[in-house]
N, CA, C and O atoms as a Tinker XYZ file with bonds, in Angstrom:
   328  protein
     1  N    -33.665000   -4.786000  -45.766000    73     2
     2  CA   -32.235000   -4.565000  -45.936000    64     1     3
     3  C    -31.978000   -3.241000  -46.641000    63     2     4     5
     4  O    -31.002000   -2.558000  -46.330000    81     3
     5  N    -32.833000   -2.869000  -47.582000    73     3     6
     6  CA   -32.633000   -1.619000  -48.316000    64     5     7
     7  C    -32.763000   -0.413000  -47.400000    63     6     8     9
     8  O    -32.026000    0.562000  -47.546000    81     7
     9  N    -33.707000   -0.472000  -46.444000    73     7    10
    10  CA   -33.889000    0.637000  -45.515000    64     9    11
    11  C    -32.627000    0.869000  -44.687000    63    10    12    13
    12  O    -32.228000    2.007000  -44.440000    81    11
    13  N    -32.014000   -0.222000  -44.267000    73    11    14
    14  CA   -30.797000   -0.113000  -43.455000    64    13    15
    15  C    -29.700000    0.561000  -44.259000    63    14    16    17
    16  O    -29.000000    1.432000  -43.740000    81    15
    17  N    -29.539000    0.179000  -45.502000    73    15    18
    18  CA   -28.508000    0.781000  -46.345000    64    17    19
    19  C    -28.774000    2.269000  -46.555000    63    18    20    21
    20  O    -27.848000    3.079000  -46.502000    81    19
    21  N    -30.029000    2.632000  -46.793000    73    19    22
    22  CA   -30.371000    4.036000  -47.014000    64    21    23
    23  C    -30.089000    4.846000  -45.752000    63    22    24    25
    24  O    -29.522000    5.936000  -45.826000    81    23
    25  N    -30.487000    4.313000  -44.584000    73    23    26
    26  CA   -30.235000    5.009000  -43.325000    64    25    27
    27  C    -28.732000    5.150000  -43.064000    63    26    28    29
    28  O    -28.274000    6.197000  -42.607000    81    27
    29  N    -27.985000    4.115000  -43.348000    73    27    30
    30  CA   -26.537000    4.157000  -43.146000    64    29    31
    31  C    -25.902000    5.209000  -44.046000    63    30    32    33
    32  O    -25.001000    5.930000  -43.617000    81    31
    33  N    -26.361000    5.304000  -45.284000    73    31    34
    34  CA   -25.813000    6.296000  -46.202000    64    33    35
    35  C    -26.163000    7.716000  -45.748000    63    34    36    37
    36  O    -25.329000    8.618000  -45.818000    81    35
    37  N    -27.400000    7.907000  -45.283000    73    35    38
    38  CA   -27.799000    9.228000  -44.791000    64    37    39
    39  C    -26.955000    9.628000  -43.577000    63    38    40    41
    40  O    -26.491000   10.765000  -43.480000    81    39
    41  N    -26.766000    8.697000  -42.671000    73    39    42
    42  CA   -25.992000    8.977000  -41.470000    64    41    43
    43  C    -24.533000    9.237000  -41.822000    63    42    44    45
    44  O    -23.907000   10.128000  -41.249000    81    43
    45  N    -23.996000    8.476000  -42.748000    73    43    46
    46  CA   -22.604000    8.675000  -43.171000    64    45    47
    47  C    -22.442000   10.042000  -43.819000    63    46    48    49
    48  O    -21.418000   10.696000  -43.623000    81    47
    49  N    -23.421000   10.479000  -44.578000    73    47    50
    50  CA   -23.363000   11.797000  -45.209000    64    49    51
    51  C    -23.350000   12.903000  -44.179000    63    50    52    53
    52  O    -22.581000   13.856000  -44.302000    81    51
    53  N    -24.198000   12.789000  -43.154000    73    51    54
    54  CA   -24.231000   13.785000  -42.086000    64    53    55
    55  C    -22.929000   13.783000  -41.295000    63    54    56    57
    56  O    -22.411000   14.838000  -40.929000    81    55
    57  N    -22.414000   12.602000  -41.040000    73    55    58
    58  CA   -21.187000   12.501000  -40.260000    64    57    59
    59  C    -19.994000   13.026000  -41.044000    63    58    60    61
    60  O    -19.078000   13.599000  -40.454000    81    59
    61  N    -19.986000   12.845000  -42.349000    73    59    62
    62  CA   -18.842000   13.311000  -43.134000    64    61    63
    63  C    -18.738000   14.828000  -43.081000    63    62    64    65
    64  O    -17.629000   15.361000  -43.069000    81    63
    65  N    -19.874000   15.546000  -43.048000    73    63    66
    66  CA   -19.840000   16.999000  -42.927000    64    65    67
    67  C    -19.226000   17.402000  -41.582000    63    66    68    69
    68  O    -18.405000   18.317000  -41.515000    81    67
    69  N    -19.630000   16.714000  -40.522000    73    67    70
    70  CA   -19.090000   17.007000  -39.198000    64    69    71
    71  C    -17.602000   16.685000  -39.130000    63    70    72    73
    72  O    -16.826000   17.438000  -38.542000    81    71
    73  N    -17.206000   15.566000  -39.731000    73    71    74
    74  CA   -15.795000   15.188000  -39.727000    64    73    75
    75  C    -14.956000   16.202000  -40.496000    63    74    76    77
    76  O    -13.841000   16.522000  -40.084000    81    75
    77  N    -15.475000   16.705000  -41.598000    73    75    78
    78  CA   -14.744000   17.720000  -42.361000    64    77    79
    79  C    -14.541000   18.974000  -41.527000    63    78    80    81
    80  O    -13.475000   19.586000  -41.584000    81    79
    81  N    -15.551000   19.368000  -40.752000    73    79    82
    82  CA   -15.419000   20.541000  -39.891000    64    81    83
    83  C    -14.357000   20.304000  -38.811000    63    82    84    85
    84  O    -13.568000   21.199000  -38.508000    81    83
    85  N    -14.339000   19.102000  -38.234000    73    83    86
    86  CA   -13.353000   18.786000  -37.204000    64    85    87
    87  C    -11.944000   18.806000  -37.781000    63    86    88    89
    88  O    -11.029000   19.357000  -37.168000    81    87
    89  N    -11.765000   18.218000  -38.940000    73    87    90
    90  CA   -10.445000   18.183000  -39.572000    64    89    91
    91  C     -9.989000   19.603000  -39.895000    63    90    92    93
    92  O     -8.812000   19.930000  -39.742000    81    91
    93  N    -10.919000   20.446000  -40.343000    73    91    94
    94  CA   -10.582000   21.843000  -40.609000    64    93    95
    95  C    -10.125000   22.564000  -39.356000    63    94    96    97
    96  O     -9.181000   23.353000  -39.398000    81    95
    97  N    -10.785000   22.299000  -38.247000    73    95    98
    98  CA   -10.418000   22.923000  -36.977000    64    97    99
    99  C     -9.025000   22.469000  -36.549000    63    98   100   101
   100  O     -8.216000   23.287000  -36.110000    81    99
   101  N     -8.739000   21.179000  -36.673000    73    99   102
   102  CA    -7.430000   20.654000  -36.299000    64   101   103
   103  C     -6.366000   21.268000  -37.210000    63   102   104   105
   104  O     -5.258000   21.563000  -36.764000    81   103
   105  N     -6.702000   21.459000  -38.473000    73   103   106
   106  CA    -5.767000   22.102000  -39.395000    64   105   107
   107  C     -5.426000   23.514000  -38.949000    63   106   108   109
   108  O     -4.272000   23.931000  -39.048000    81   107
   109  N     -6.417000   24.260000  -38.456000    73   107   110
   110  CA    -6.167000   25.612000  -37.947000    64   109   111
   111  C     -5.264000   25.566000  -36.718000    63   110   112   113
   112  O     -4.389000   26.417000  -36.553000    81   111
   113  N     -5.476000   24.581000  -35.863000    73   111   114
   114  CA    -4.644000   24.455000  -34.667000    64   113   115
   115  C     -3.190000   24.178000  -35.019000    63   114   116   117
   116  O     -2.286000   24.642000  -34.325000    81   115
   117  N     -2.955000   23.429000  -36.085000    73   115   118
   118  CA    -1.576000   23.114000  -36.471000    64   117   119
   119  C     -0.838000   24.342000  -37.006000    63   118   120   121
   120  O      0.389000   24.321000  -37.105000    81   119
   121  N     -1.551000   25.402000  -37.350000    73   119   122
   122  CA    -0.923000   26.629000  -37.843000    64   121   123
   123  C     -0.408000   27.507000  -36.707000    63   122   124   125
   124  O      0.365000   28.434000  -36.954000    81   123
   125  N     -0.820000   27.237000  -35.465000    73   123   126
   126  CA    -0.432000   28.058000  -34.321000    64   125   127
   127  C      1.025000   27.792000  -33.960000    63   126   128   129
   128  O      1.467000   26.643000  -33.933000    81   127
   129  N      1.776000   28.879000  -33.678000    73   127   130
   130  CA     3.181000   28.760000  -33.292000    64   129   131
   131  C      3.267000   28.344000  -31.825000    63   130   132   133
   132  O      2.864000   29.102000  -30.943000    81   131
   133  N      3.779000   27.166000  -31.560000    73   131   134
   134  CA     3.908000   26.651000  -30.195000    64   133   135
   135  C      5.368000   26.417000  -29.822000    63   134   136   137
   136  O      5.667000   25.553000  -28.998000    81   135
   137  N      6.270000   27.175000  -30.418000    73   135   138
   138  CA     7.706000   26.951000  -30.223000    64   137   139
   139  C      8.125000   27.069000  -28.760000    63   138   140   141
   140  O      8.906000   26.240000  -28.292000    81   139
   141  N      7.635000   28.069000  -28.014000    73   139   142
   142  CA     8.083000   28.254000  -26.633000    64   141   143
   143  C      7.106000   27.740000  -25.597000    63   142   144   145
   144  O      7.238000   28.074000  -24.419000    81   143
   145  N      6.139000   26.947000  -25.989000    73   143   146
   146  CA     5.109000   26.477000  -25.067000    64   145   147
   147  C      5.474000   25.090000  -24.540000    63   146   148   149
   148  O      5.739000   24.164000  -25.307000    81   147
   149  N      5.481000   24.969000  -23.208000    73   147   150
   150  CA     5.795000   23.680000  -22.590000    64   149   151
   151  C      4.552000   22.794000  -22.596000    63   150   152   153
   152  O      3.473000   23.260000  -22.233000    81   151
   153  N      4.675000   21.527000  -23.000000    73   151   154
   154  CA     3.521000   20.624000  -22.995000    64   153   155
   155  C      3.003000   20.415000  -21.576000    63   154   156   157
   156  O      3.778000   20.414000  -20.619000    81   155
   157  N      1.680000   20.237000  -21.442000    73   155   158
   158  CA     1.098000   20.029000  -20.126000    64   157   159
   159  C     -0.065000   19.051000  -20.216000    63   158   160   161
   160  O     -0.659000   18.859000  -21.277000    81   159
   161  N     -0.374000   18.439000  -19.081000    73   159   162
   162  CA    -1.481000   17.492000  -19.028000    64   161   163
   163  C     -2.759000   18.167000  -18.564000    63   162   164   165
   164  O     -3.853000   17.751000  -18.945000    81   163
   165  N     -2.633000   19.213000  -17.739000    73   163   166
   166  CA    -3.786000   19.937000  -17.204000    64   165   167
   167  C     -3.623000   21.423000  -17.510000    63   166   168   169
   168  O     -2.507000   21.940000  -17.446000    81   167
   169  N     -4.704000   22.118000  -17.841000    73   167   170
   170  CA    -4.583000   23.545000  -18.120000    64   169   171
   171  C     -4.326000   24.386000  -16.868000    63   170   172   173
   172  O     -3.788000   25.488000  -16.972000    81   171
   173  N     -4.701000   23.889000  -15.693000    73   171   174
   174  CA    -4.516000   24.626000  -14.451000    64   173   175
   175  C     -3.713000   23.753000  -13.494000    63   174   176   177
   176  O     -4.069000   22.603000  -13.239000    81   175
   177  N     -2.626000   24.311000  -12.968000    73   175   178
   178  CA    -1.793000   23.571000  -12.023000    64   177   179
   179  C     -2.264000   23.925000  -10.610000    63   178   180   181
   180  O     -2.281000   25.096000  -10.231000    81   179
   181  N     -2.642000   22.916000   -9.844000    73   179   182
   182  CA    -3.101000   23.122000   -8.477000    64   181   183
   183  C     -2.374000   22.166000   -7.547000    63   182   184   185
   184  O     -2.059000   21.031000   -7.904000    81   183
   185  N     -2.120000   22.662000   -6.349000    73   183   186
   186  CA    -1.564000   21.782000   -5.330000    64   185   187
   187  C     -2.708000   21.024000   -4.675000    63   186   188   189
   188  O     -3.804000   21.559000   -4.513000    81   187
   189  N     -2.456000   19.802000   -4.308000    73   187   190
   190  CA    -3.475000   19.018000   -3.620000    64   189   191
   191  C     -3.641000   19.568000   -2.205000    63   190   192   193
   192  O     -2.674000   19.674000   -1.451000    81   191
   193  N     -4.868000   19.910000   -1.861000    73   191   194
   194  CA    -5.150000   20.412000   -0.524000    64   193   195
   195  C     -5.596000   19.242000    0.342000    63   194   196   197
   196  O     -6.759000   18.839000    0.324000    81   195
   197  N     -4.659000   18.714000    1.087000    73   195   198
   198  CA    -4.948000   17.557000    1.924000    64   197   199
   199  C     -4.954000   17.975000    3.384000    63   198   200   201
   200  O     -4.089000   18.727000    3.834000    81   199
   201  N     -5.927000   17.485000    4.104000    73   199   202
   202  CA    -5.957000   17.770000    5.531000    64   201   203
   203  C     -5.110000   16.728000    6.251000    63   202   204   205
   204  O     -4.857000   15.638000    5.738000    81   203
   205  N     -4.689000   17.088000    7.429000    73   203   206
   206  CA    -3.923000   16.156000    8.247000    64   205   207
   207  C     -4.840000   15.031000    8.712000    63   206   208   209
   208  O     -5.983000   15.280000    9.096000    81   207
   209  N     -4.356000   13.817000    8.679000    73   207   210
   210  CA    -5.149000   12.655000    9.065000    64   209   211
   211  C     -5.104000   12.498000   10.581000    63   210   212   213
   212  O     -4.157000   11.949000   11.143000    81   211
   213  N     -6.163000   12.999000   11.227000    73   211   214
   214  CA    -6.221000   12.986000   12.684000    64   213   215
   215  C     -7.480000   12.257000   13.114000    63   214   216   217
   216  O     -8.552000   12.487000   12.554000    81   215
   217  N     -7.364000   11.380000   14.105000    73   215   218
   218  CA    -8.523000   10.677000   14.644000    64   217   219
   219  C     -9.325000   11.669000   15.469000    63   218   220   221
   220  O     -8.789000   12.296000   16.382000    81   219
   221  N    -10.623000   11.816000   15.150000    73   219   222
   222  CA   -11.444000   12.796000   15.865000    64   221   223
   223  C    -12.401000   12.142000   16.852000    63   222   224   225
   224  O    -12.931000   12.817000   17.735000    81   223
   225  N    -12.629000   10.850000   16.718000    73   223   226
   226  CA   -13.488000   10.163000   17.681000    64   225   227
   227  C    -12.708000    8.997000   18.280000    63   226   228   229
   228  O    -11.832000    8.420000   17.636000    81   227
   229  N    -13.037000    8.669000   19.499000    73   227   230
   230  CA   -12.303000    7.622000   20.199000    64   229   231
   231  C    -12.898000    6.252000   19.952000    63   230   232   233
   232  O    -13.706000    6.053000   19.045000    81   231
   233  N    -12.477000    5.316000   20.782000    73   231   234
   234  CA   -12.960000    3.947000   20.689000    64   233   235
   235  C    -14.356000    3.875000   21.302000    63   234   236   237
   236  O    -14.505000    4.014000   22.516000    81   235
   237  N    -15.359000    3.664000   20.489000    73   235   238
   238  CA   -16.750000    3.612000   20.949000    64   237   239
   239  C    -17.322000    2.201000   20.852000    63   238   240   241
   240  O    -18.533000    2.019000   20.727000    81   239
   241  N    -16.448000    1.216000   20.909000    73   239   242
   242  CA   -16.869000   -0.177000   20.727000    64   241   243
   243  C    -17.934000   -0.594000   21.739000    63   242   244   245
   244  O    -18.930000   -1.217000   21.372000    81   243
   245  N    -17.727000   -0.254000   23.007000    73   243   246
   246  CA   -18.688000   -0.676000   24.036000    64   245   247
   247  C    -20.069000   -0.077000   23.799000    63   246   248   249
   248  O    -21.079000   -0.767000   23.935000    81   247
   249  N    -20.114000    1.201000   23.445000    73   247   250
   250  CA   -21.398000    1.858000   23.189000    64   249   251
   251  C    -22.088000    1.236000   21.976000    63   250   252   253
   252  O    -23.308000    1.070000   21.971000    81   251
   253  N    -21.310000    0.894000   20.950000    73   251   254
   254  CA   -21.891000    0.274000   19.754000    64   253   255
   255  C    -22.388000   -1.140000   20.045000    63   254   256   257
   256  O    -23.448000   -1.537000   19.561000    81   255
   257  N    -21.635000   -1.895000   20.828000    73   255   258
   258  CA   -22.024000   -3.266000   21.131000    64   257   259
   259  C    -23.287000   -3.332000   21.983000    63   258   260   261
   260  O    -24.006000   -4.330000   21.952000    81   259
   261  N    -23.562000   -2.267000   22.749000    73   259   262
   262  CA   -24.784000   -2.237000   23.549000    64   261   263
   263  C    -26.030000   -2.221000   22.667000    63   262   264   265
   264  O    -27.096000   -2.663000   23.097000    81   263
   265  N    -25.910000   -1.722000   21.454000    73   263   266
   266  CA   -27.039000   -1.643000   20.528000    64   265   267
   267  C    -27.245000   -2.930000   19.726000    63   266   268   269
   268  O    -28.274000   -3.090000   19.069000    81   267
   269  N    -26.290000   -3.830000   19.774000    73   267   270
   270  CA   -26.376000   -5.051000   18.973000    64   269   271
   271  C    -27.345000   -6.034000   19.620000    63   270   272   273
   272  O    -27.341000   -6.194000   20.840000    81   271
   273  N    -28.181000   -6.698000   18.805000    73   271   274
   274  CA   -29.092000   -7.694000   19.370000    64   273   275
   275  C    -28.336000   -8.887000   19.959000    63   274   276   277
   276  O    -28.732000   -9.426000   20.992000    81   275
   277  N    -27.237000   -9.301000   19.292000    73   275   278
   278  CA   -26.430000  -10.411000   19.802000    64   277   279
   279  C    -24.960000  -10.090000   19.567000    63   278   280   281
   280  O    -24.588000   -9.559000   18.520000    81   279
   281  N    -24.130000  -10.419000   20.552000    73   279   282
   282  CA   -22.691000  -10.172000   20.467000    64   281   283
   283  C    -21.969000  -11.469000   20.769000    63   282   284   285
   284  O    -22.380000  -12.229000   21.646000    81   283
   285  N    -20.875000  -11.724000   20.031000    73   283   286
   286  CA   -20.059000  -12.914000   20.284000    64   285   287
   287  C    -18.599000  -12.531000   20.052000    63   286   288   289
   288  O    -18.244000  -12.103000   18.953000    81   287
   289  N    -17.761000  -12.676000   21.051000    73   287   290
   290  CA   -16.337000  -12.327000   20.977000    64   289   291
   291  C    -16.120000  -10.882000   20.536000    63   290   292   293
   292  O    -15.295000  -10.612000   19.663000    81   291
   293  N    -16.854000   -9.965000   21.136000    73   291   294
   294  CA   -16.767000   -8.531000   20.830000    64   293   295
   295  C    -17.065000   -8.203000   19.364000    63   294   296   297
   296  O    -16.516000   -7.249000   18.813000    81   295
   297  N    -17.938000   -9.001000   18.736000    73   295   298
   298  CA   -18.364000   -8.753000   17.361000    64   297   299
   299  C    -19.873000   -8.917000   17.274000    63   298   300   301
   300  O    -20.481000   -9.602000   18.096000    81   299
   301  N    -20.474000   -8.282000   16.271000    73   299   302
   302  CA   -21.900000   -8.474000   16.038000    64   301   303
   303  C    -22.135000   -9.909000   15.602000    63   302   304   305
   304  O    -21.397000  -10.438000   14.772000    81   303
   305  N    -23.153000  -10.537000   16.154000    73   303   306
   306  CA   -23.519000  -11.895000   15.719000    64   305   307
   307  C    -24.752000  -11.750000   14.857000    63   306   308   309
   308  O    -25.739000  -11.132000   15.255000    81   307
   309  N    -24.682000  -12.334000   13.658000    73   307   310
   310  CA   -25.786000  -12.239000   12.705000    64   309   311
   311  C    -26.176000  -13.640000   12.254000    63   310   312   313
   312  O    -25.380000  -14.574000   12.361000    81   311
   313  N    -27.407000  -13.789000   11.747000    73   311   314
   314  CA   -27.808000  -15.106000   11.265000    64   313   315
   315  C    -26.960000  -15.542000   10.064000    63   314   316   317
   316  O    -26.511000  -14.723000    9.261000    81   315
   317  N    -26.757000  -16.868000    9.973000    73   315   318
   318  CA   -25.997000  -17.413000    8.850000    64   317   319
   319  C    -26.785000  -17.210000    7.573000    63   318   320   321
   320  O    -28.002000  -17.396000    7.555000    81   319
   321  N    -26.103000  -16.830000    6.506000    73   319   322
   322  CA   -26.758000  -16.699000    5.194000    64   321   323
   323  C    -25.924000  -17.401000    4.143000    63   322   324   325
   324  O    -24.700000  -17.267000    4.116000    81   323
   325  N    -26.579000  -18.138000    3.291000    73   323   326
   326  CA   -25.862000  -18.877000    2.248000    64   325   327
   327  C    -26.451000  -18.483000    0.911000    63   326   328
   328  O    -26.010000  -18.975000   -0.127000    81   327
């Protein structure tokens, strides 16, 4: 139990130095004048580049069904699994 406490204290000491540095950085950021700056969610505004949704291949059902070992009602027939 003593080892755990010693390790926890060592880790807390290291983390407190890092936390102090982070708080100092945030303090510097609060000094910046942001009066005319509009809030934003993303630093870069981009339009979504979407392609038109066009079907490029036709109905190939017959060709696909020719490769099936068993077909039933225009569907692949497979063994039952539970």
